N, C-alpha and C positions, 0 to 999 in steps of 0.2 A: 634532499629536500627541493620539490618540484613548486615553480612559481604556477600560476596561472591568474596572469592580470587582465587577460581579454572575458570581457563575460561576452555569454551568449543572446544573441539579439530578441528582443521581445518575442518577434515571429514565432523561430526556432524554439525559445523559451514554452510558448502557450504550445505550439508541435508535441515538444516533449511532453508535456504533463497532461497534455488530451490523449496521446499516446500512452500513456502508463495510467492512466485512468480507465482506459477503454480494455486494456490487456489483465489491469485486474479485475474487474468487472465478468470478466471472462473466469478468471482464476477463482473466483467464489464457489463458481459452477465445480471445477476442476478437485477443489480440495475437498468437495463435500462429495465427490465420487471417489476420490483415493483415501478417505476415510471410513472407505467400506474393507477393505485388504490389510490395512496398514492402518497404527495407532497414532496420534496424533506426534508424538516423539519422535516417531520414525520418519511420517510423512515430512519435518520439518528437517531432520538430519539428511536424510536422502535430497531434499531440493536443495539442500544447503552445498551438499559435498556434489550434484553435478553441476548448481551452477558455478563451483568454484574452479570445475572442469573447464568451463567455459572461460572465466572471466580472469583466471592469472594466467593462461598463454596469450591473452589477447592484450592483457595491460603490458607483457614482458612485448610481445611484438611490436604494439604500437607506441607505448614508453620506454621500451630499453629497459624497463625493470627498475631497480632504484634501493637506495636504504632508509631506515627511518631512524630517529632518533628513542631513547624512550621515554621522553615525553609525548612525542608522536604518536609512539604504540598505547602511551597512557590513555591519550584522546581517544584513539580507535576502541581502545577497549571498553570504553564507557557509553562510546554510542552502539557498542556490539550489545550494549543492554538492551538499547531502545529495540535494536532489530530481534533480538530475543524474545523480548515483551509482546514483540507486536506479531512474531510468528507463532510462537505458541499458544496464546491468550486468542485470536482468533481460531485457530486449531481445535481447542478445548471447548470454546464457546461454541462451535458448531456442532460439536456433539450434543447439547441441549436444546438448540434454537435452529428452527428454520428458518431458512434462505432467505425468506422475504422479510423476515422481522430483523435478521442481521443484515438486508439490504439497506432498510430503515434507520437503523443505527449507524452503518457506515456512512449514511448521509452526513451523520451530523459532523462528522472528522475537520469539514471546512468551520465551522463555529469554533472547534475546538482547538485547533491548530491557530486561527485567528486569533483566539481569546490569550495562550498562552504568549504567542509571539508579542502580541500588541503588550503584552506586561513584563516580557522576559529582555526581548531586544528594544521596544516600542519602537519599531520601524514604520509601523502605521497605527492611529489610532485606532480603537474600536470603534468610537461613532462613525467612523467614515465607510464600517465596512460591513457593520449589523445590519443594514437593510438587504444587502446581497446575500447574506449569510439564511437570512431569514425567509427571502422568497425564493431562493433555491431549496432550502429544506422544504418547504411548503410542495415546493414539485416533487420531491423524492415522496412524500406520502402521497402526494394525488399516484403519481406512478406505480406504487407499492399497492396503496388502495387497502380496504379492511383486512382481504387473506392475508398480505402480506404483514399486516400489524398484528395479526393473531398468531400467525409462526405455527410452524409443527416440529414440538420437539418434549422430551422428556423433563426440564424444566427450562421452559423459558426466560425467566428473572435471572438466576445462575447464569445461563448463554449469553443474556444480554448485559448482564455486568463483565462476565469476562469480555466480550467483544468490544464495550463500551472502554474499558483499560489499554483493551490494544491498541486504541486510536487514540489515547493518551500518550501512548507508549510512542506511539510512531510520530505525532507532534513534535514532543520533546527529541527525537531522532531528528526531527528534519531541523529545527530548529538549533540543535546541535552541530550540526553539519553545515549550514548555513555561515558559521563562525571559520571553518577551516578549508571552505571551498574556493578559499582565494590563494590558497595554497598548495591546496590537492584537486586533482580532476576528479569527476564523477564516479570514473571507472575504478580510481584507485581507493578513493572512501567504499565503495560498494564492494569490494572483495576483502579489503581492511578489517570492515565492521561485521561481516557476514562471516570470516572466518574465526574472530573473536567471540561471536555467539554459539557457534559449534563448538567453541571450550566447553562453555555450558552443558550444551544439548546430550552430547555425545555420552556424558557417562548419566546421562537421565534416561538411556535406553536399557538401563539392567532394571529399571521401575517402571517404564512403560512401553511395551511394546506387546505386536501381536503378529504382524510376517513371520521374524523371526522364531519363534516357533511354531508356526502353521506350516511354512515353509514358501517357497520361489512361489511352487507348483499350483499354490493356492490364486495366486493374484493375476483374475481376468486381464486380457488386453485393455479394456478401458481403464483398469488401474493403474497400468503402467504409461500409458496414453496420457493421460490427468498427471501422472507426476512427475512426466517427460514438457508438460505446458506449464506446471508452476516451477520446474526448475531453469528451464529456458527464458521462458516469455515475463512470468510473474517475476521472478527474483533477478533472474540475470540481467535482462533488458530493460524489463519495467523499473526495476528500482535505479538503474543508471539513468533511464531517460529524467526520473522523477529529479532524482539530483539536478541534472543537467539545467530542467526548469526552474527548479527552487533557486540556483544560481542566479537565475538571468530576473525572474522578478521577485524575489524573497521568501519567505514562508506565508505570511499571510493572504497575498493574490495565490500563492501556489494552491496554497489550502481548499480555495474555495471549488478545485478543479476535482474534487474528492467526490462530489456532487454526481459526477458524471460516470462513477463506480456500478451505482443502480440502471443507470441506460444503457451500458454496455452488457449489464446481466440483461436486461430486456430485449437488447439487439440478439444476444446468442441464444434465448429461449427460444425467439423468433423463428431465428435460421436454422439450428439444431434442433431444436424440442419442436417445430414448429406450431406454435402459440399465436392466437391472434393477439393483433396491435389494435385496440381501439381510440376513441374521441378521448377517454382517460390518459392513457399513454402518452399519448400524443401533447395534452394539455401541462402534463407532467414534465415530459421534456422541455416543453417552451418555458415553462417557469425554470428549470435548473439552468438554461442558457442565457434567459433574462438577470438571473443572480449572477452568474458570471461575469455579463456585460458591466452589471452593474457595480462591483467590485471594483473589475478593473479601469472601470472610468472613474469613480470616484476617490482610489488612490492617485491613479494620472493626477485629479486637479489637485491633489494634496503635494505631489511632490514637482510640480512646475511653478 
């Protein structure tokens, strides 16, 4: 068993959380692109296998490997269910809902994480952080606007419910990881829980597949690029950065950084797609960052 007593500094933790949120904003676009040639389960399985191909050698190189007890594997198994739920529910949800509407729902992730964390861990009273969550969520709505709320999809209600449940799954995963981060590094937790999720996903390929029938030659270059982005950045690096930040500042304060995901999506749409950024978008970004600041300041007062 590995023991990690030194906690990340606040600055490094906030930097890691910001990085993860920005990367995940881009992954929303990448997953939407990947769902063209790949099915949801194929996308999730391939992203997991690709990420493990990066994480396990990195773990052996940095930490020298290690062994885990049955109880520890049991913990990783339970946390793997959180990863499973988050990955699959988002992908299935994106089949039925537009990216704008999904972004609005993802913006509610901080409130979900903060509420469940205060209820389960009782680390920060919800009365302390609710204002920051509300202000930041208003910023998300301003950024996405009416077009984002309307969304584009065959069944926005179903898609919205699936994405919301994915956020609940991720919130529980984040909270559960905090309990074992004093014993294991973010790298260890990331690859073990990801591997556990694949134990469930791989058999599901028999029921949900597209590329396996159509063939590799049907996948365009954009599909492969999107899949590689989700594998390496969103899954392997993004998830590890997120856990590193959670270990440093806790789930409640970490959760508010989920509101930066729509900001990241806005940035990528401007850089890659050439979409304009106006007053509404700038005002929304300001509100989101204000919400992040409010949560951090209020939580800091309680702890001092």
